[in-house]
C-alpha positions in Angstrom: -66.3 -3.7 -40.4 -62.4 -5.1 -40.9 -60.8 -6.2 -37.6 -57.4 -4.1 -37.5 -54.1 -6.3 -37.5 -51.1 -6.3 -34.8 -49.0 -5.2 -37.7 -51.0 -2.6 -38.8 -51.4 -1.0 -35.2 -47.4 -1.3 -34.9 -46.9 0.5 -38.3 -49.3 3.1 -37.6 -47.8 4.1 -34.0 -44.2 3.9 -35.6 -45.4 6.6 -38.2 -46.7 8.7 -35.7 -43.6 8.3 -33.0 -41.6 9.2 -36.6 -43.7 12.2 -37.5 -43.2 13.6 -34.1 -39.3 13.1 -34.4 -39.1 15.0 -37.6 -41.2 17.6 -36.2 -39.0 17.7 -33.5 -35.6 18.1 -35.8 -37.4 20.5 -37.8 -37.9 23.2 -35.2 -34.3 22.2 -33.8 -32.3 22.4 -36.7 -32.6 25.9 -37.5 -32.0 27.0 -33.7 -28.8 24.5 -34.3 -27.6 26.3 -37.1 -27.8 29.3 -35.7 -26.2 28.7 -32.7 -23.3 27.3 -35.0 -23.4 30.7 -36.9 -22.8 32.8 -33.8 -20.4 30.7 -32.2 -18.1 30.8 -35.8 -18.6 34.7 -36.0 -17.9 35.2 -32.4 -14.6 33.4 -32.6 -13.5 34.8 -36.2 -14.5 38.3 -36.6 -13.8 39.6 -33.1 -11.0 37.5 -32.5 -9.3 39.1 -35.7 -10.2 42.7 -34.1 -8.5 41.6 -31.0 -5.3 40.1 -32.9 -5.2 43.5 -34.9 -5.1 45.6 -32.0 -2.5 43.2 -30.1 0.0 43.5 -33.4 -0.6 47.2 -33.5 0.5 47.7 -30.0 3.6 45.1 -30.6 4.8 47.3 -33.4 4.4 50.6 -31.3 6.1 48.8 -28.3 8.9 48.0 -30.9 9.5 51.7 -32.2 9.0 53.3 -28.8 12.3 51.2 -27.7 13.8 51.7 -30.9 13.7 55.4 -30.4 14.8 55.4 -26.9 17.7 53.2 -27.7 18.7 55.2 -30.8 18.2 52.6 -33.4 14.5 53.9 -34.8 16.4 54.2 -38.4 16.9 50.3 -38.2 13.3 49.2 -36.6 11.1 52.0 -38.2 10.4 50.2 -41.7 9.8 46.6 -39.9 7.5 48.2 -37.5 5.7 50.8 -40.2 5.0 47.9 -42.1 3.4 45.8 -39.2 1.7 48.4 -37.9 0.1 49.3 -41.4 -0.9 46.0 -42.4 -3.0 45.1 -39.1 -4.4 48.5 -39.4 -5.4 47.8 -42.8 -6.8 44.4 -41.2 -9.0 46.2 -38.7 -10.2 48.5 -41.2 -11.7 45.5 -43.3 -12.8 43.9 -40.0 -15.3 46.4 -38.2 -18.3 44.5 -36.7 -19.3 46.7 -33.5 -21.1 49.8 -33.0 -18.7 52.6 -32.9 -15.7 50.6 -34.0 -15.6 52.3 -37.3 -14.9 55.8 -35.7 -12.5 54.4 -33.5 -10.2 52.5 -36.1 -10.2 55.6 -38.5 -9.3 57.7 -35.1 -6.4 54.8 -34.9 -5.4 55.3 -38.2 -5.1 58.7 -38.0 -3.1 59.1 -35.3 -0.9 56.0 -36.6 -0.1 57.7 -39.6 0.7 61.2 -38.3 3.3 59.2 -35.9 5.0 57.4 -38.1 5.6 60.7 -40.4 6.9 62.7 -37.5 9.2 59.4 -36.8 10.4 59.4 -40.1 11.5 63.2 -40.3 15.1 64.4 -39.8 15.2 65.4 -36.1 12.5 63.2 -34.4 11.7 64.2 -30.8 10.4 62.1 -28.1 6.6 61.2 -28.9 5.6 59.3 -25.7 2.0 61.3 -25.3 1.5 60.2 -29.2 2.1 56.5 -28.3 0.1 56.7 -24.9 -2.8 57.9 -26.7 -2.4 55.2 -29.5 -1.8 52.8 -26.8 -5.0 54.0 -25.5 -7.2 53.5 -28.5 -6.0 49.9 -29.3 -7.0 48.9 -25.3 -10.7 50.7 -26.1 -10.3 48.4 -29.7 -9.6 45.2 -27.7 -12.1 45.7 -24.9 -14.9 46.3 -27.5 -14.2 43.3 -29.2 -13.7 41.1 -26.1 -17.2 42.5 -24.9 -18.9 41.5 -28.1 -17.5 38.3 -27.7 -18.8 37.8 -24.2 -22.4 39.0 -25.8 -22.2 36.4 -28.5 -21.3 33.7 -26.0 -24.3 34.8 -24.0 -27.0 35.0 -26.9 -25.0 31.2 -27.8 -26.0 29.9 -24.3 -29.4 31.2 -24.7 -30.0 29.1 -27.9 -28.2 26.8 -27.0 -30.7 26.3 -23.7 -33.8 26.8 -25.9 -32.7 23.9 -28.4 -32.1 21.7 -25.0 -35.7 22.6 -24.1 -37.3 21.9 -27.2 -35.5 18.3 -27.3 -36.5 17.5 -23.9 -40.3 18.1 -24.3 -40.2 16.3 -27.8 -38.4 13.3 -26.0 -41.4 13.5 -23.2 -44.0 13.7 -25.7 -42.5 10.3 -27.6 -42.1 8.9 -24.5 -45.8 9.3 -23.4 -46.6 8.2 -26.5 -44.9 5.3 -27.0 -45.7 4.1 -23.3 -49.6 4.5 -24.2 -48.9 2.6 -27.5 -47.3 0.1 -25.8 -49.9 -0.6 -23.4 -52.3 -0.5 -25.6 -51.0 -3.3 -27.8 -50.0 -5.3 -24.6 -53.3 -5.3 -23.2 -55.3 -6.5 -26.7 -52.6 -9.0 -27.2 -52.6 -10.3 -23.3 -56.1 -10.4 -22.5 -57.1 -13.1 -25.6 -54.1 -15.3 -24.9 -55.2 -15.7 -21.3 -58.7 -16.6 -22.7 -56.9 -18.9 -24.9 -54.7 -20.6 -22.3 -57.7 -20.9 -19.9 -59.7 -22.7 -22.8 -57.0 -25.4 -23.3 -56.6 -26.1 -19.6 -60.1 -26.9 -19.7 -60.3 -28.6 -22.9 -61.4 -32.3 -22.8 -62.1 -35.2 -25.6 -65.1 -35.9 -23.7 -68.1 -33.8 -24.6 -68.3 -30.9 -26.7 -65.3 -28.1 -26.2 -66.0 -24.5 -25.9 -65.1 -22.1 -28.4 -63.3 -18.8 -28.8 -65.2 -15.4 -30.2 -64.1 -12.5 -31.9 -60.6 -11.0 -31.3 -59.7 -7.3 -31.5 -56.7 -8.1 -33.5 -56.5 -9.8 -37.4 -53.7 -12.2 -35.8 -55.5 -13.6 -32.8 -58.6 -13.7 -35.3 -56.1 -16.4 -37.1 -55.2 -18.3 -33.6 -59.0 -18.2 -32.5 -60.4 -19.7 -35.9 -57.7 -22.6 -36.0 -58.7 -23.1 -32.3 -62.0 -23.7 -33.3 -61.3 -25.9 -36.4 -59.0 -28.2 -34.2 -61.7 -28.4 -31.6 -64.1 -29.7 -34.0 -61.8 -32.1 -35.8 -60.7 -33.5 -32.4 -64.6 -33.6 -31.5 -65.0 -36.0 -34.7 -62.0 -38.0 -33.6 -63.8 -39.0 -30.8 -66.7 -40.2 -32.5 -64.0 -43.0 -34.2 -64.2 -46.5 -32.7 -60.8 -45.8 -30.3 -61.0 -49.4 -28.8 -60.1 -50.8 -32.2 -57.1 -48.5 -33.1 -55.7 -49.4 -29.7 -56.2 -53.1 -30.5 -54.6 -52.8 -33.6 -51.6 -50.9 -32.0 -51.1 -53.2 -29.5 -51.1 -56.5 -32.0 -48.7 -54.7 -34.0 -46.3 -54.2 -31.0 -46.4 -57.7 -29.9 -45.5 -58.8 -33.8 -42.6 -56.2 -33.6 -41.7 -57.3 -30.0 -41.6 -61.3 -31.2 -39.2 -60.6 -33.9 -35.3 -61.8 -33.4 -34.5 -58.5 -34.9 -34.1 -55.3 -33.5 -36.8 -52.9 -34.6 -36.7 -48.9 -34.1 -39.5 -47.0 -36.2 -38.7 -43.2 -36.8 -41.4 -40.6 -38.0 -40.6 -38.3 -41.0 -38.7 -35.9 -38.0 -36.3 -38.6 -36.9 -38.5 -39.2 -33.8 -38.6 -42.4 -32.2 -41.9 -43.6 -32.5 -41.5 -47.2 -31.4 -38.6 -49.4 -30.5 -38.6 -53.2 -29.3 -36.9 -54.6 -26.3 -34.0 -56.0 -28.6 -33.2 -52.7 -30.2 -32.9 -51.0 -26.8 -30.7 -53.7 -25.4 -28.6 -53.5 -28.5 -28.5 -49.5 -28.4 -28.2 -49.4 -24.8 -31.7 -47.3 -24.4 -34.4 -47.6 -21.9 -37.6 -47.6 -24.1 -39.2 -45.0 -21.9 -36.7 -42.3 -22.6 -36.3 -43.4 -26.3 -40.4 -42.8 -27.2 -40.9 -39.2 -28.1 -37.1 -38.1 -28.2 -35.3 -37.4 -31.8 -33.3 -40.5 -32.6 -29.9 -38.1 -32.6 -30.5 -37.0 -29.3 -30.8 -40.3 -27.3 -29.4 -40.6 -23.5 -27.0 -43.1 -24.8 -23.4 -43.2 -25.3 -22.7 -46.8 -25.7 -20.7 -47.6 -28.9 -23.5 -49.5 -30.6 -25.8 -46.4 -30.6 -22.7 -43.8 -31.6 -22.1 -46.3 -34.7 -25.5 -46.7 -35.5 -26.3 -42.9 -35.7 -23.1 -41.9 -37.1 -24.0 -44.4 -40.2 -27.4 -42.9 -40.2 -26.3 -39.6 -40.9 -23.4 -40.3 -43.7 -27.0 -42.5 -45.4 -29.0 -39.3 -45.3 -25.8 -37.3 -47.1 -24.9 -40.1 -49.3 -27.8 -41.8 -49.9 -27.9 -45.6 -49.2 -25.1 -46.6 -46.8 -21.9 -47.2 -48.7 -20.6 -49.3 -45.3 -23.4 -51.4 -43.7 -22.9 -51.2 -39.8 -22.5 -54.4 -37.9 -22.6 -54.6 -33.9 -22.0 -57.3 -32.2 -22.7 -58.2 -28.0 -23.5 -60.8 -25.7 -27.4 -61.4 -25.5 -29.9 -64.1 -24.6 -27.1 -66.6 -23.4 -24.5 -66.0 -26.4 -22.5 -63.6 -28.6 -25.0 -62.2 -31.2 -24.1 -60.4 -34.4 -26.6 -57.6 -35.7 -26.7 -55.6 -39.2 -28.1 -52.4 -39.7 -30.3 -51.8 -42.9 -32.7 -48.6 -43.0 -36.0 -49.2 -44.6 -37.8 -46.0 -45.8 -41.6 -46.1 -45.5 -43.0 -44.4 -48.2 -47.0 -43.2 -49.1 -48.6 -44.4 -52.4 -47.2 -40.9 -53.9 -43.5 -41.5 -53.0 -43.1 -39.1 -50.0 -41.6 -40.6 -46.7 -43.1 -40.4 -43.8 -41.0 -42.4 -41.9 -38.1 -45.1 -41.4 -37.8 -48.5 -40.1 -34.2 -49.4 -38.7 -34.0 -53.2 -38.6 -30.8 -54.6 -37.0 -31.1 -58.1 -38.5 -29.3 -60.9 -36.6 -26.7 -62.4 -38.6 -25.5 -64.8 -36.0 -26.2 -67.9 -37.9 -24.2 -66.4 -40.9 -20.5 -65.3 -38.9 -21.1 -68.8 -37.3 -20.8 -70.4 -40.4 -17.8 -67.6 -41.8 -16.1 -68.9 -38.5 -16.4 -72.2 -39.1 -15.0 -72.1 -42.6 -11.9 -69.9 -41.6 -11.4 -72.8 -39.0 -11.5 -75.5 -41.6 -9.3 -73.7 -43.8 -6.6 -72.7 -41.1 -7.1 -76.5 -39.8 -6.4 -78.1 -43.2 -3.4 -75.6 -44.0 -1.6 -76.4 -40.8 -2.2 -80.3 -41.5 -0.7 -80.1 -45.0 2.7 -78.2 -44.0 4.1 -81.6 -42.0 3.7 -83.8 -44.9 4.9 -81.1 -47.1 7.9 -80.6 -44.8 8.5 -83.9 -44.9 8.7 -84.6 -48.4 10.7 -81.3 -49.1 13.7 -82.8 -46.6 13.2 -85.8 -48.5 13.8 -84.2 -51.6 16.7 -82.6 -50.6 18.3 -85.7 -49.3 17.7 -87.5 -52.5 19.3 -84.6 -54.5 22.5 -84.1 -52.5 23.0 -87.9 -53.4 25.5 -88.5 -55.9 24.0 -91.6 -57.8 21.5 -90.1 -59.8 21.1 -90.2 -63.3 19.7 -87.1 -65.8 16.4 -88.9 -65.9 16.3 -89.4 -62.0 17.3 -85.4 -61.3 14.8 -84.5 -63.5 12.3 -86.1 -61.2 13.5 -84.8 -58.4 13.7 -81.2 -59.4 9.9 -81.7 -60.6 9.0 -83.3 -57.0 10.8 -80.2 -55.0 8.8 -77.5 -57.5 5.6 -79.0 -56.9 6.2 -79.5 -53.1 7.3 -75.6 -52.9 3.7 -74.9 -54.8 2.1 -76.8 -52.4 3.6 -75.3 -49.5 3.1 -72.2 -51.3 -0.8 -73.2 -51.2 -0.6 -73.8 -47.9 0.7 -70.5 -46.8 -2.0 -68.9 -48.7 -4.7 -71.2 -47.0 -3.2 -69.9 -43.6 -3.0 -66.3 -44.4 -6.4 -66.5 -46.0 -7.4 -67.8 -42.8 -5.7 -64.9 -40.7 -6.5 -62.4 -43.1 -10.5 -62.8 -42.3 -9.8 -62.3 -38.6 -11.5 -59.4 -37.1 -8.5 -57.3 -36.8 -4.7 -57.7 -37.0 -2.8 -57.6 -33.7 1.1 -56.2 -33.8 3.7 -55.8 -31.2 5.0 -52.8 -30.4 8.8 -53.2 -29.5 12.2 -51.0 -30.4 13.7 -52.9 -33.2 16.6 -52.2 -35.5 15.3 -51.7 -39.4 18.9 -51.8 -40.4 19.4 -55.3 -39.2 15.8 -56.4 -40.0 16.7 -55.7 -43.7 20.0 -57.3 -43.9 18.5 -60.6 -42.5 15.5 -60.7 -44.6 17.5 -60.0 -47.8 20.2 -62.6 -46.7 17.4 -65.4 -46.9 16.6 -64.7 -50.6 20.3 -64.8 -51.4 20.6 -67.9 -52.5 17.2 -68.0 -54.6 18.5 -64.9 -55.9 21.8 -66.5 -57.2 19.8 -69.2 -58.8 17.8 -67.3 -60.5 20.7 -65.1 -61.7 19.1 -61.7 -60.1 20.9 -59.3 -58.2 20.1 -58.5 -55.2 21.4 -55.0 -53.8 20.7 -53.6 -50.3 20.7 -49.6 -49.4 20.7 -48.6 -45.7 21.3 -45.0 -45.3 22.4 -45.3 -41.6 24.3 -48.2 -39.6 21.3 -48.2 -37.2 18.0 -47.3 -37.7 16.0 -47.8 -34.7 12.2 -47.5 -34.8 9.0 -49.5 -32.9 6.9 -52.3 -34.3 6.5 -56.1 -34.7 9.7 -57.8 -36.3 8.0 -60.9 -37.2 5.4 -59.3 -38.9 7.1 -56.3 -40.6 10.0 -59.4 -41.7 6.7 -61.1 -43.3 6.2 -58.1 -45.2 9.3 -57.5 -46.5 9.6 -60.8 -47.3 6.4 -60.8 -49.3 7.4 -57.6 -51.3 11.2 -59.4 -52.1 9.9 -62.8 -52.7 7.0 -60.7 -55.5 10.1 -59.3 -57.0 12.0 -62.2 -57.4 8.6 -63.8 -58.6 8.5 -60.9 -61.7 12.1 -60.1 -62.6 13.9 -61.8 -65.4 17.1 -63.5 -65.4 20.2 -61.0 -65.5 17.7 -58.3 -63.8 18.0 -56.1 -60.2 16.1 -56.1 -56.9 17.2 -53.1 -54.8 16.0 -52.8 -51.2 16.6 -49.4 -49.2 15.6 -48.5 -45.9 16.3 -44.6 -44.9 14.6 -42.1 -42.1 12.1 -39.8 -44.2 11.3 -36.8 -41.8 9.4 -38.4 -38.6 8.8 -41.9 -40.6 11.0 -45.1 -41.6 10.7 -45.8 -45.2 11.4 -49.4 -46.5 11.3 -49.6 -50.6 11.8 -52.7 -52.8 12.5 -51.6 -56.4 12.8 -54.4 -59.4 13.4 -54.5 -63.1 10.3 -56.6 -64.1 7.8 -55.8 -66.4 5.7 -53.5 -64.2 1.8 -53.8 -63.1 -0.4 -52.9 -65.9 -2.6 -49.8 -65.3 -6.0 -51.5 -64.8 -5.2 -53.5 -62.1 -2.4 -51.0 -60.1 -5.1 -49.3 -58.0 -6.4 -53.0 -57.3 -3.1 -54.4 -56.2 -3.8 -54.6 -52.3 -6.7 -56.3 -52.8 -7.3 -59.9 -51.9 -7.3 -62.3 -54.9 -5.5 -59.6 -57.2 -3.2 -61.3 -59.8 -1.2 -60.0 -62.6 0.5 -61.7 -65.5 3.8 -61.5 -67.1 6.1 -63.2 -69.1 8.1 -64.2 -66.4 5.2 -64.6 -63.9 5.2 -68.1 -61.6 2.0 -69.6 -61.2 1.1 -71.2 -57.7 0.3 -67.8 -55.7 -3.3 -66.8 -54.5 -3.1 -63.4 -54.6 -3.4 -62.9 -51.0 0.1 -61.6 -50.0 0.2 -58.1 -51.0 -3.5 -57.9 -49.0 -2.3 -58.8 -45.8 0.8 -56.6 -45.8 -1.3 -54.0 -46.2 -3.2 -54.9 -43.4 0.1 -55.0 -41.3 1.6 -52.0 -42.4 -1.7 -50.0 -41.4 -1.7 -51.8 -38.2 1.4 -50.2 -37.3 -0.1 -46.8 -38.4 1.7 -46.6 -41.6 0.9 -46.8 -45.5 1.9 -49.3 -48.3 2.0 -48.0 -52.0 3.3 -48.9 -55.5 4.9 -46.8 -58.3 5.0 -48.7 -61.4 6.4 -48.1 -65.5 7.6 -50.3 -68.2 11.1 -50.6 -66.6 9.8 -52.1 -63.3 7.9 -51.7 -60.1 8.7 -49.9 -56.4 6.9 -51.1 -53.5 7.0 -48.2 -50.5 6.4 -48.9 -46.8 6.5 -45.8 -44.6 6.3 -46.2 -40.7 6.0 -44.1 -38.0 9.2 -44.0 -36.0 7.6 -43.4 -32.7 5.0 -46.5 -32.8 1.6 -47.3 -33.0 -1.4 -46.9 -30.9 
């Protein structure tokens, strides 16, 4: 015999309840329809008869008053028409027993009275008016009684329908309660049995089995429980000690590594984490094991950065930007780089991920040493270069130089300037590779800053025969920022413009307010920037050639300028074409964070 399912029992019970509801509706709807018909008939036809009697009485009263006042000839046409109209309505709306004879009597008496009133010498007809009024009162009373009877009939039908609905609802309630109790009993008893077996379940010795169940769904649960018990008994027969030994050995190897290791299963749950990874992420090993990596109880910035990087990698493939963290651990500052390594079966299916926080402290030490060396060399070069420059200027001021000597002095001055630019480039390289550019935040006047920086390039522009124009929208343009570093940015843009602008060209420097920002622009009339490198112009070591290009730069100025502008919370961009290039710097007026 096939075991019934919970689904079939609920379905059958629902169908029975639906059949009872349909039967109840089939019995009640005709009664409701009759109730509506009785009310409609009562409110319409009897009301029409009562209204007709009232209108005829009003017409008679009007004629009677007009006769007394001597105005019968004027009121008679209107009164006759009104009386005859409603008399015709009543003759066509006979609904009650005896109403037909009463209506005919009213019709006859009314016509006779109207004929007498229309004669040449009408006399008083108070008796005829009184008789007609009595007949009309009887007509109204007859229809009023009919309305009360119809109302009683409607009340009886409504009570009958209410009783039928009440009995039907009680039957549905009783049936639903019985069905619910039966289903609940069929489910609760086997589940209690299953809970008891699970509480007494043990890996040692044979496990108990569940018997046949009253429902198909519970039978499936019992079957799976019995299969699980069989598999656990087989698992108990394995060499558990060997497995534990291998597990401990693997954990010992992971703990001995100098890198942080976090092992995640396919669902992202932490299966293992070594001590160093716990220190880096600021989590306890006991709290992390068995928890989802995204839900670890840590608000440390290292954990938040690693979690955000993993989420980004899951959405866009491999990590676009590697995450690096630094912290003081084991007696000194260390640097770690996140490297997620997916674990895959032989068929390519993933079964977890290893998060490796690789120790790159040695590499960072090498970078720091190289940066310090470059900075030292560039600084030491500046002193002799300054002396050489001053010596060249003193010799140039002498009036005892022949053309050949003057040519040699020009070469010395030019090469000294080139070496100075190279030293500045090396120093900027060292500065640019620092962790972050720090900028001041003081109140300054951009109008004065632009004028002062432009003044320093006046002699160079004159020597090269380039017109230098400044355009400041207001006498005072106050904002916040670092005057030294912003002066350097503006100097770099003007220096680049001088380098690429040919003789006879023009460089326009402008400063103005644009909404809530301060805008600085440096526009030249040079050859422009090639489209293939325009998008990379602010990257390090990017240079472009032109017919007026002066060699000697390292391609670092614009990259450092971009870092300084972004440190102020602003942005820098370039627009270039065949007629020249325009560099634009936009900075917030209220300062930076």
